[in-house]
N, C-alpha and C positions, 0 to 999 in steps of 0.2 A: 319317764315311766310309761308312756304309751308304747315305746318301742320295746321296752322290757316285757310287757304284756304280750306282743306279737312274737318276740323273739323266743320266749320260753315256751309259748303255746299253753300256758298254765290256764285252767278253767277259771273264769270270774264268776262267783257266785254271791248273791246277797247284794243289798243296796250299799252296803259299806264298801264293797270292793269297786263298785262303779263310781262311788263318791271319790275314791282315791285318784281316779283319772281326772276329775274335775277339779281337784285341789289345785292344779296349776292356774286357775284363773281363767282359763280359755273357755268361751261359750261353745257348746256343742248341741246338736240336734240328736233326738233319740236314735235316729237312723245310724248317725255317726258313732254313737255309743254301741250300737249293735254291731256295727261292722269291726270296731276295735275289739270287742269283747268275744264275738263269735256266738252271742246269745240270741235267741229269738227276739223279734221286735216286740211282741206281746210281754215277754218276760222284761225286757228292758223298760218298757212303758210303765209296767206295774212298779218297779223298783225306783224309777225316776219319780213317780207319782208319790211314793213314799218319802223320798228325800225332799220333795216339794212340800209335803205335809210337816215334815219335821222342821222345815225352816232352813236347813242347811243349803238347800239349793233354791235359787229364785229363777223366774222366767227372765229372759235376757234378749227379748225381741225376737225377730224372724230372720231366717237365713234367706237367701236368694233363691227364687223359685226357679225350678228347671221345668216348670209345667204344672198349672194347677195352683192349688192353695200353698203358700209359702209355709215351709215347716218351721215350727217353733224351736228356739234354743233355750238351753238352760245353763247356769253357771254357779259356781260356788258363791255362797253368801257369808262373807267373813264377819258380818255383823249379826249373825245368827246366834252369837254368844260372846261373852267376855270372859277374860281370865284375870284374876287378881294375882299380882306377882310381888314377891318381896325378896330383897337382897340384903341380908343382914351382915354387916362386918362387925369388927372389934369395937369400933366406936361410931358406926353410922348405921342408918337404915334408909334404903331407897324402897318405896312402894310405888306401885304403878298398876294400871289396868291396860290390857291389850286385847286386840281383836282376835279372831281365829286364825289369822296368818302370823300372829306374833307382833304385829305393828303396836307399838306403844301409842296409846290414845292419851294418857296423862300420867304424870309421875310427880313425886315428892320426895325429897331427901333431907334428912334431919340428923343432927348429932344424937346418938343413942348409944348407951354403954352395954354391951352384950351381957357384961357381969352383973347387971341389975337383976338378972334372973328371967326365967322364961314368961312367967305370968306377966310381969311389968313390960317386957319387950313385946310379947304377942298382943297385949292389949293395945299398944300403940299402932301395931300393924293392922289390927282389926279396926280401929278407930279411923286411921289413915285411909285405908282401903274402903270402908264403908262411905266416907266422905267423898272419894273420887267416883264411887259407883253412883251415888247419889246425884253427882253433877252430870251425869249421862242419861238421857232418857232411857228408862226401861233395862238399864245395865244390870241393877241388882237382880231383877227378875230373870234376867238372862245369864247370870253368872253360871259358867260351866265348870269351873274349877279353881283351885287355889294352889300356886307353887311358891316355895320357900327355899332359899338358900341359906346355910348357916356357916359360919367359920370354924368348922370341926368336922371330925368323922361322923357319918350318919349311916346307920343300918337302913338302907333305902327302902327295903320290904316293909318296914314298920313306921319309918319316919322318926325314929328315935335316935338322938345324938348318943354316941358312946364314947365315954371317957374323953370329952373335948377339953384340951388343956387351958383354953382361954375362956371357957364358959361355965363358971362356977353354978351349980344348981341345975344344970341342964341335962346331966347324965341319965339317959333312959326316960327322959321326960316324953310324954305322949303328945307331940306337937299336933298331928293330925286330929286327934280327938278334941284337944282343947279349941282349936280353931273351927272345928265343925260345930261347936256350941253356938256360934255366931253365923256361920256359912254352911248350910247343909248341902255341900258339894264335895267331890273328891279333893283331897288335900295331899300333895306330894311334897317331899322334903329330900333335899340332897345337900351335899357340901358345896361351899361357894365356887370352889374351882370347877367342878364339873359343870354348874350352870353357866359359869363365864365360858367354858370351852363350848357350850351350846350356842350361847349368844355371839360369840367371836365368829364361830363358823357363819352363823346366819348373816352377821353384818358385813364381814370381809371375804369370807371364803366359802360361799354357799355350793359351788361345784366340787369342793375338796372332800374326799372321803376318809382321808387319813390325816389326822391333824392332832398335835399335841400343844395344849395351852399350859403354860408354866407361870404361875403367879409367884412374884418374889416381893415380899412386904415384911410385916412383922414375922410371918412364917413363909414356908416354901411349899408349894404342892403342885400337882399337874393333873390337867383333865385330859383323858385320852379317848379320842374318836378314831376308831379303826373300822375299815369297811363301812363307813357311813354311820355306825352305831356307837353311842357312847359306852364306854366299857367300864362298869363299876367293879368287877370282880365278884367272887362268891359271896362275900359280906359286905361289899360296898367300900372297901378301903383301897381299891386300885388307884395308882397315881400318887401314892403318899411317898414321893421321892424326897421330901425333906428329912426323912428318917433313913436315908440310905447313906452308908458310911462312904465317905469320899475317897476314892482310889488315891494313893500316894503318887505324886509326880515330882521328879527332880526340879521342874520349874516353879513348883510351889514354895512360898517361904515357910510353910508349915514343916514341923520336924517330922522325921520318918515314922516315928511312932504314934502319930497322931491318929486317934481312932473315933474322933468326934463325927457326927453326922452332918450333912449338908447344911440343915437349918442352923446348927451351931456355929456354922463357918462362914455361911454367905447370906443369910437373912439380914434385913435391915437392922434388926436388934443386933446381930453379930457385928455388921459393919460399925455401928455406934460404939460397941464395946472396943473395937480395934482402934477406933479414932480416939476414945478416952485413954486408952493405954498410951497414946502419943501426946496426952496432955491437951486435947482437943475437946471442947464442950460438945457432947452429942448425946442426948438421952435416948433417942430411938430413931426409928425410921424417917420421921418427919424431919428431924434435924439433919440426917444424912442427906435427904432430898434437898433441903435448903442449901446446905454446903456445896453440894454438887452443882447445883444451879447458879451459884454465885461464883463458881470457877475454883473452889477451894483445892489445891493440888493434892493434899493428902487424902481428901475425901473422894476425889476422882480416882486417884490410885487404887484406893482400898475397894471401890465400887467395881472397878475393872478387874481386880484380882478375884472379887466374889463372882463376877461373870465367868472367869476361868474355871472356878470351882464348880459352878453349876454346869459348865460345858463338860467336866469330867464325868459327871453322872449322866448328863444328856447324851453323851457320845455312845454309852452303852444302850440307852433307849433308843437311839437312832439306828444302832446295829440290829437290835431286837425287833422293832416295830416298823421300820422303814417309813416314817411318815413323810408326806409331801411338804408340809409346813409346820414349823415350830413357831408359836406365837408367845412372845414374852410380855406379860403384863403385871400389874401390882404397882405399888407406889415407887419402888426403887427402880423399876424399868422405866417408869414415866419421868424419871429425873433427866433423863438424856440418853445418848447413844453409847455410854461407857460400859454399862452391864452387857448391852447387846454386842458390843465389839469383843469383850472377853469371852462370851459365849461362843461367838463365830470362830474365833481364833483357835479354840481347843476342839470344838465339834469337828470342824472341816479338816483338822489334822488327825484326830484319833479315830473317827468313824471311817468305815470300808468306802472306797470310791463310788461303788454302785449305789450305795445308800444316799450319798451326798451329791451325786452329779446333778440332780435336779431339786435338792432340798433347800427351801427358803427358810431363813431364820429372821423374823420380822417383829416389830413392835406392835402391841395391840391397837386396834382401830375402833374398839367397841365403845370407848367413853364410858360415861357415867351409868348409862342405861344397859350396858351389855349383860349385867348380872340379872336384871329383872326381865330383859328379853330372853335369856336363857331359861329362867325359871318358868315363864310363860310357855316357851317352847317345849319344855319337859311336860307340862300338864297338856298341851295341845296334841303332842304325840300320843297320849293316852286316850284323851276324850274324842279324838277324831280317828281312832283306829277302826279298821273294819267292824269289828266285834262291838265297839262302843256305839258306832253309827247304826248298826243293825239293831241294837237295843233301843236306841233313841227312836228309830223308825217304827219299832213295834209299839212304843209308847204313844207315839203320835197317832 
């Protein structure tokens, strides 16, 4: 970040811009900040004082003296605020609170049916979140925002789900307004795959600016980070690769006229249907995972073939976006290496050599809290933006 400021020569104005330099956690003196920004020391001093008053920056001891009184240092204070984060799946909810770096302070996961409807589900999130906040000293008073991921398409600008197929009763429901009835802070909502992409980048690939996260479970979707920024598209539907028609391949057992989309062919639900057609009891994704983990040959073969079908679509994504990393997550991906092997087999064969020469295709490392971490990061990116920090400093 510091190098970028120097290299571009961009003028730094406002306390919010100075704060962005301090977000790396390193303590600095006002003189160092003046040198980095090119601003007058008096200007830097005024803006650092505003950051200290806001609580976002704290005193961090003294630097080594070069003669005279040692200069004071300041640093980012990640406990200046908390974020309440929720990752809602089809059958579970994980609720957590995080500090302003995105570090999870506490979390809880419970079975929860998303089809129970928005009021029922969100009341659980509000109650669980309130309990977590109350367990930390002053956390409720310092709540900076709420981030929620849901398993369906979301119009991110309004936080309203749009025709979500597995969320009856949620279509166009005003999630932010409902939650703000209990927490008077900004409430941001996105689909679960986007927040998983943010969480996965933070946990496993913080230095990677071009990453695609693919979730293969009951459905299939992708979160796209390009140039360091999550790409949502014009209306928030970017990454919906589950509804892409799979290109025909002579290697596939599918008939040439098969026009089904990827989700209908390669999701956990689709794999279970294929196994049932072979006389194997498999009601859904969970049964597929159990069969694969037990070493069932037909389940392993069907899962690897599903990986190949996912690879057919991903090879186009690789050629178009040239990511550095593709991360596979979701319940089916966690069953073992078989889905991953199928994806690699096709992507490395079908994509252009320049796009794949340094491409990594890996399994998710984020674990159970990747979703809530991503939801927290989504909020942090907004509440710690230069404009938001300037507004907070003005209020202080």
